[in-house]
C-alpha positions as CSV (number, residue, x, y, z in Angstrom):
1,M,0.0,0.0,0.0
2,Y,1.1,3.5,-0.8
3,I,1.4,6.4,1.7
4,Q,0.8,9.8,0.2
5,I,2.2,12.7,2.4
6,V,0.3,15.9,1.7
7,G,-0.4,19.2,3.3
8,G,3.2,20.5,3.7
9,R,6.0,22.3,2.0
10,I,8.2,19.7,0.3
11,Y,11.9,20.3,0.3
12,T,13.9,20.1,-2.9
13,P,17.5,21.4,-3.2
14,T,16.4,24.2,-5.5
15,G,13.2,25.3,-3.7
16,W,10.0,24.2,-1.9
17,I,7.0,22.5,-3.5
18,D,3.7,23.7,-2.3
19,G,0.5,21.8,-3.0
20,G,2.4,18.6,-3.9
21,S,2.9,15.2,-2.2
22,V,5.4,12.6,-1.4
23,L,4.4,9.0,-2.4
24,V,6.0,6.3,-0.3
25,E,5.9,2.6,-1.2
26,G,7.2,0.2,1.5
27,K,10.6,1.5,2.6
28,K,11.2,3.7,-0.4
29,I,10.1,7.0,-1.9
30,K,8.1,6.2,-5.0
31,A,7.7,9.7,-6.4
32,I,7.6,13.4,-5.6
33,L,4.4,14.8,-7.1
34,N,3.3,18.3,-8.0
35,T,-0.3,17.5,-7.0
36,D,-1.9,16.5,-3.7
37,L,-5.0,14.9,-5.4
38,P,-5.6,11.5,-3.7
39,I,-3.9,8.6,-5.3
40,E,-6.0,5.5,-5.7
41,G,-5.0,2.9,-3.1
42,A,-2.9,5.3,-1.1
43,R,-3.4,6.3,2.6
44,Q,-3.0,10.0,3.0
45,L,-0.8,11.5,5.8
46,D,-1.5,15.2,6.4
47,A,1.7,17.1,7.3
48,R,-0.5,20.0,8.6
49,G,1.6,22.8,7.1
50,S,5.0,21.4,8.1
51,Y,8.2,21.6,6.2
52,I,8.7,18.1,4.8
53,I,12.5,17.3,4.6
54,P,14.8,14.4,4.3
55,G,16.0,12.6,7.4
56,G,19.2,13.9,8.9
57,I,22.6,12.1,8.4
58,E,25.0,12.2,11.3
59,M,28.6,11.3,10.5
60,H,30.2,12.2,13.9
61,V,28.4,11.2,17.1
62,H,29.6,9.5,20.2
63,G,26.4,8.5,22.0
64,A,23.2,9.5,23.8
65,A,20.8,8.6,26.6
66,G,23.6,7.5,28.8
67,A,25.0,5.1,26.2
68,D,28.5,5.5,24.7
69,Y,29.5,3.7,21.5
70,M,32.8,3.0,23.2
71,D,30.9,0.8,25.6
72,G,31.3,-1.9,22.9
73,T,27.9,-3.5,23.2
74,V,25.0,-3.8,20.7
75,E,22.7,-2.6,23.4
76,A,24.7,0.6,23.8
77,F,24.8,1.1,20.1
78,R,21.0,0.6,19.8
79,T,20.2,2.9,22.8
80,A,22.2,5.8,21.5
81,S,21.2,5.4,17.8
82,D,17.5,5.0,18.7
83,Y,17.6,8.2,20.8
84,H,19.1,10.2,17.9
85,L,16.5,8.7,15.5
86,Q,13.8,10.2,17.7
87,Q,15.5,13.6,17.2
88,G,15.7,13.3,13.4
89,T,18.8,11.4,12.7
90,T,17.7,8.6,10.3
91,T,21.2,7.6,9.3
92,I,24.1,7.4,11.7
93,F,27.8,6.6,11.7
94,P,28.7,5.8,15.3
95,T,32.0,7.3,16.4
96,L,34.7,5.9,18.6
97,S,37.1,8.4,20.2
98,T,40.8,7.5,20.6
99,S,40.6,3.8,21.7
100,S,42.5,0.7,22.4
101,Y,42.8,-1.9,19.7
102,E,40.4,-4.1,21.7
103,T,37.7,-1.4,21.9
104,I,38.0,-0.8,18.1
105,M,37.5,-4.5,17.5
106,K,34.3,-4.4,19.6
107,G,33.1,-1.4,17.8
108,I,33.5,-3.0,14.4
109,E,31.6,-6.1,15.6
110,C,28.7,-4.1,17.0
111,T,28.5,-1.9,13.8
112,E,28.6,-5.0,11.6
113,I,25.7,-6.5,13.4
114,L,23.6,-3.4,13.2
115,M,24.4,-2.7,9.6
116,K,22.6,-6.0,8.8
117,D,19.5,-5.0,10.8
118,D,16.9,-3.4,8.6
119,E,15.4,-1.3,11.3
120,S,18.8,0.1,12.5
121,T,20.0,3.5,11.4
122,V,23.7,2.5,11.5
123,E,25.5,2.7,8.2
124,G,29.1,2.2,9.2
125,L,31.7,3.1,11.8
126,H,33.7,6.3,12.3
127,L,37.0,6.1,14.1
128,E,38.1,9.4,15.6
129,G,41.7,8.5,16.4
130,P,44.0,7.2,17.8
131,Y,46.6,8.8,15.5
132,F,46.5,12.4,16.7
133,S,48.8,15.1,18.1
134,V,49.0,14.8,21.9
135,K,49.2,18.6,22.2
136,M,45.8,18.9,20.4
137,A,44.1,16.0,22.2
138,G,41.3,18.0,23.7
139,A,38.9,15.4,25.1
140,Q,40.8,12.5,23.5
141,L,42.6,10.3,26.1
142,P,46.3,11.3,25.6
143,E,47.5,8.0,27.0
144,L,45.9,6.1,24.1
145,I,47.2,8.5,21.3
146,R,49.9,6.8,19.3
147,P,51.8,7.0,16.0
148,A,50.2,5.5,12.8
149,R,51.8,2.1,12.6
150,P,51.0,-0.1,9.6
151,E,51.1,-3.2,11.7
152,E,48.1,-1.9,13.6
153,Y,46.0,-0.1,11.1
154,T,46.3,-2.7,8.4
155,K,45.1,-5.3,10.8
156,I,42.2,-3.1,11.9
157,M,41.2,-2.6,8.2
158,E,41.4,-6.3,7.5
159,R,38.7,-6.9,10.2
160,G,36.8,-3.6,9.5
161,D,36.7,-3.7,5.7
162,G,33.3,-2.6,4.6
163,V,32.4,-1.5,8.2
164,I,34.8,1.4,8.8
165,K,33.6,4.2,6.6
166,R,35.6,7.1,8.0
167,W,38.9,7.5,10.0
168,D,40.4,10.7,11.4
169,A,44.1,11.4,12.0
170,A,46.6,14.3,12.4
171,P,48.5,14.3,9.1
172,E,51.8,15.7,10.6
173,I,52.4,12.8,13.0
174,E,54.6,9.8,12.3
175,G,53.1,7.5,9.6
176,A,49.9,9.5,9.1
177,L,50.5,10.3,5.4
178,D,51.0,6.6,4.4
179,F,48.0,5.7,6.7
180,G,45.8,8.2,4.7
181,S,46.8,6.7,1.3
182,Y,46.3,3.2,2.6
183,I,42.8,3.6,3.9
184,R,41.6,5.9,1.1
185,E,42.5,3.1,-1.4
186,R,40.1,1.0,0.6
187,G,37.2,3.4,0.3
188,V,37.4,5.0,3.7
189,V,36.9,8.8,4.1
190,V,40.1,10.2,5.6
191,A,39.6,13.2,7.8
192,L,42.0,15.7,9.5
193,A,41.5,16.1,13.2
194,H,43.2,17.0,16.6
195,T,46.1,18.4,14.7
196,E,48.9,20.9,14.7
197,A,49.0,20.9,10.9
198,N,50.1,24.0,9.1
199,D,49.6,24.9,5.4
200,K,52.3,22.5,4.2
201,H,50.9,19.6,6.3
202,V,47.4,20.1,5.1
203,R,48.4,20.2,1.4
204,A,50.4,17.1,1.8
205,A,47.5,15.4,3.6
206,W,45.3,16.2,0.5
207,E,47.8,14.5,-1.7
208,H,47.5,11.4,0.6
209,G,43.8,11.1,0.6
210,Y,42.6,13.5,3.3
211,T,39.4,15.2,2.2
212,L,37.5,16.3,5.3
213,G,38.2,18.7,8.2
214,T,36.8,17.2,11.4
215,H,34.8,19.5,13.7
216,F,36.2,22.4,11.8
217,Y,37.7,25.2,13.8
218,N,38.0,22.9,16.9
219,A,41.3,21.2,17.8
220,M,43.1,22.7,14.8
221,K,45.4,25.7,14.5
222,V,44.6,29.1,13.1
223,A,47.1,31.6,11.7
224,H,50.0,32.2,14.1
225,K,53.4,33.8,14.2
226,V,56.5,31.8,13.6
227,G,59.4,34.1,14.4
228,V,58.4,37.4,12.9
229,Y,56.2,35.9,10.1
230,K,52.6,34.8,10.0
231,E,52.0,31.2,9.1
232,P,48.5,29.9,8.1
233,G,47.0,27.2,10.2
234,A,44.8,24.3,9.1
235,V,41.7,26.5,9.3
236,E,42.9,29.1,6.8
237,T,44.4,26.4,4.5
238,I,41.3,24.3,4.4
239,L,39.2,27.4,3.7
240,D,41.5,28.2,0.8
241,M,41.2,24.7,-0.7
242,P,37.8,24.7,-2.6
243,D,37.4,20.9,-2.7
244,F,38.3,20.2,0.9
245,D,35.1,19.3,2.8
246,I,34.4,20.4,6.4
247,E,32.0,19.5,9.2
248,V,31.0,22.1,11.8
249,I,29.5,21.5,15.2
250,C,26.4,23.7,14.9
251,D,25.2,23.8,18.5
252,G,25.8,27.5,18.9
253,I,28.5,26.9,21.5
254,H,31.4,25.0,20.0
255,V,31.6,27.5,17.2
256,P,30.2,31.0,17.5
257,P,27.4,31.6,15.0
258,V,29.3,34.3,13.2
259,M,32.1,31.8,12.5
260,V,29.6,29.2,11.4
261,H,28.3,31.7,8.9
262,L,31.8,32.6,7.8
263,A,32.6,28.9,7.0
264,Y,29.3,28.7,5.1
265,A,30.1,31.9,3.2
266,V,33.4,30.5,2.0
267,K,32.6,26.8,1.6
268,G,28.9,26.9,0.7
269,R,26.5,24.2,1.3
270,E,28.2,21.7,-1.1
271,R,31.4,21.5,1.0
272,M,30.1,22.0,4.5
273,A,28.2,19.5,6.6
274,L,26.6,20.1,10.1
275,T,27.3,17.7,12.9
276,T,26.5,17.3,16.6
277,D,29.6,15.5,17.9
278,A,27.1,14.5,20.6
279,L,28.2,12.6,23.7
280,L,26.5,10.0,25.9
281,Y,25.0,12.9,28.1
282,T,22.7,13.9,25.3
283,G,19.1,13.4,26.2
284,T,19.8,12.8,29.9
285,V,19.1,14.8,33.1
286,N,21.7,15.1,35.8
287,F,23.7,12.2,34.3
288,K,27.1,11.8,35.9
289,D,30.1,10.6,34.0
290,P,31.2,7.4,35.8
291,T,34.8,8.1,34.8
292,G,34.8,11.7,36.0
293,H,36.3,12.7,32.7
294,A,33.7,15.3,31.7
295,I,30.9,17.5,33.0
296,V,27.8,19.1,31.4
297,E,27.7,22.8,32.0
298,D,26.2,25.8,30.2
299,G,24.6,23.5,27.6
300,V,27.8,21.8,26.5
301,C,30.2,19.0,27.7
302,K,33.5,20.2,29.1
303,L,36.5,18.3,30.6
304,S,36.1,18.1,34.3
305,D,38.9,20.7,34.8
306,R,37.1,23.0,32.4
307,S,40.2,23.2,30.2
308,A,38.5,22.3,27.0
309,L,35.2,21.5,25.4
310,A,34.6,17.7,25.3
311,G,31.6,17.4,23.0
312,S,28.0,18.5,22.6
313,I,24.6,17.5,23.8
314,A,23.1,18.6,20.5
315,T,20.6,16.8,18.3
316,M,19.9,16.9,14.6
317,D,16.9,19.2,14.9
318,L,19.0,21.7,17.0
319,L,21.6,21.9,14.2
320,I,19.0,23.2,11.8
321,R,17.5,25.7,14.2
322,T,20.9,27.0,15.2
323,A,22.0,27.4,11.6
324,V,18.9,29.3,10.6
325,Q,18.0,31.2,13.7
326,K,21.5,32.1,15.0
327,A,23.9,31.8,12.0
328,N,21.5,33.4,9.5
329,I,21.8,30.5,7.0
330,P,18.8,30.0,4.7
331,L,16.6,27.0,5.8
332,I,17.0,25.3,2.4
333,D,20.8,25.3,2.8
334,A,20.8,24.3,6.5
335,V,18.7,21.3,5.5
336,Y,21.1,20.5,2.6
337,M,24.1,20.5,5.0
338,C,22.3,18.0,7.3
339,T,21.2,15.7,4.6
340,Y,22.7,15.7,1.1
341,T,26.2,17.0,1.9
342,P,27.0,14.3,4.6
343,A,25.4,11.7,2.3
344,R,27.7,12.7,-0.5
345,I,30.8,12.8,1.8
346,M,30.0,9.3,3.1
347,G,29.2,7.9,-0.3
348,I,25.5,7.1,0.3
349,Q,23.9,9.8,-1.8
350,D,22.2,7.3,-4.1
351,T,19.8,6.1,-1.4
352,K,20.0,8.8,1.4
353,G,20.0,12.6,1.8
354,A,17.2,13.6,-0.5
355,L,13.5,13.3,-1.2
356,E,13.8,11.5,-4.5
357,A,12.2,8.5,-6.2
358,G,14.2,5.4,-5.2
359,H,15.7,6.9,-2.1
360,D,14.9,5.4,1.4
361,A,11.7,6.9,2.9
362,D,13.5,8.8,5.6
363,I,11.3,11.8,6.2
364,L,11.0,14.5,8.8
365,F,8.3,17.2,9.5
366,L,9.4,20.6,11.0
367,D,6.9,23.1,12.2
368,E,7.1,26.9,11.5
369,D,9.5,27.3,14.5
370,L,11.7,24.5,13.1
371,Q,10.7,22.1,15.9
372,L,10.7,18.5,15.0
373,R,7.2,16.9,14.9
374,F,7.5,13.7,12.9
375,V,10.1,11.1,11.9
376,M,9.8,8.3,9.4
377,H,12.6,5.8,8.9
378,R,12.4,3.6,5.8
379,G,8.7,4.0,5.6
380,R,8.1,3.3,9.4
381,T,6.7,6.1,11.6
382,V,8.9,6.4,14.7
383,R,7.7,9.7,16.0
384,G,4.6,11.7,15.4
385,A,1.9,9.0,15.4
386,E,-0.7,11.8,16.0
387,F,-0.3,12.9,12.4
388,W,-2.2,9.7,11.5
389,G,-5.2,10.7,13.6
């Protein structure tokens, strides 16, 4: 049976369709129609004036609802991913921070299991580390940061082939350029992160497969003096390289809105994705970190000594609101940076990130205040049952 979604403004990358409808068949979008006349055999779903947009795609997220992907259990993976699904993330790439070899192996196993589950939102694993600059560790555990040794990363890739979809490193450290070339050849997105890289390092990284700047602005250098001369940091160099993608934590705290808008003005929606970098505290009340590593304060996660930000408690719907209401980015582009751009970066744009025939029926409704009201994942309503009333 078909579902015909009517009564809302339908998102397209070039504009909004008013008076149209989205036709869903099973788990897929069948068609985007310029009419809302009833289709024979279809059950109508009235969006009640909402913005109808594609489901959000999250390519950098550590957990939620008290569950951390580093817990290494399928239960933790499900708990965190299901919470983010309720907040509009219909596709997720769970992230492991700098980890031991054993933790990475557990993460691969959990991800592999959930990638085979049709109701899961998990599409692959993101490894944030462990090949970083200790000086730029931030919330990464410095005792686990290490050089990029082929005897380790080749073994990890042998087990994680087809599961690991993205891996972040600091290109200036020992072995990191060869590491980038190796994993890029195996179809993994290589990202630059927690780095002291300068202009020379970033351009060398590009030649060795690095194409993405992780949580742009955060844990990377800006222009600084070396002796009496100015030297560009990773921030300026990446902005200068038109094909280098970036992701920005758009919670309104990690990056001031004016800097979010600046990155958008330079990179545009095609090369900039929005991300949460959300931690296990997301969606909890008075949750205490059992390790004492971090605290939640002023709407963000900080290291316990308040020396650095540790991550966010943001959700997909908040990214869109912050981009539009605080960073003055048009809604159509804010949606694009939460949907199509991350889909393209992660290589899943043929089935995700757009309301198009043949794509998965991952659909959200936002009200006029950009509050999330409805979530559909592969044709299944997971939030907003009242719209069927």
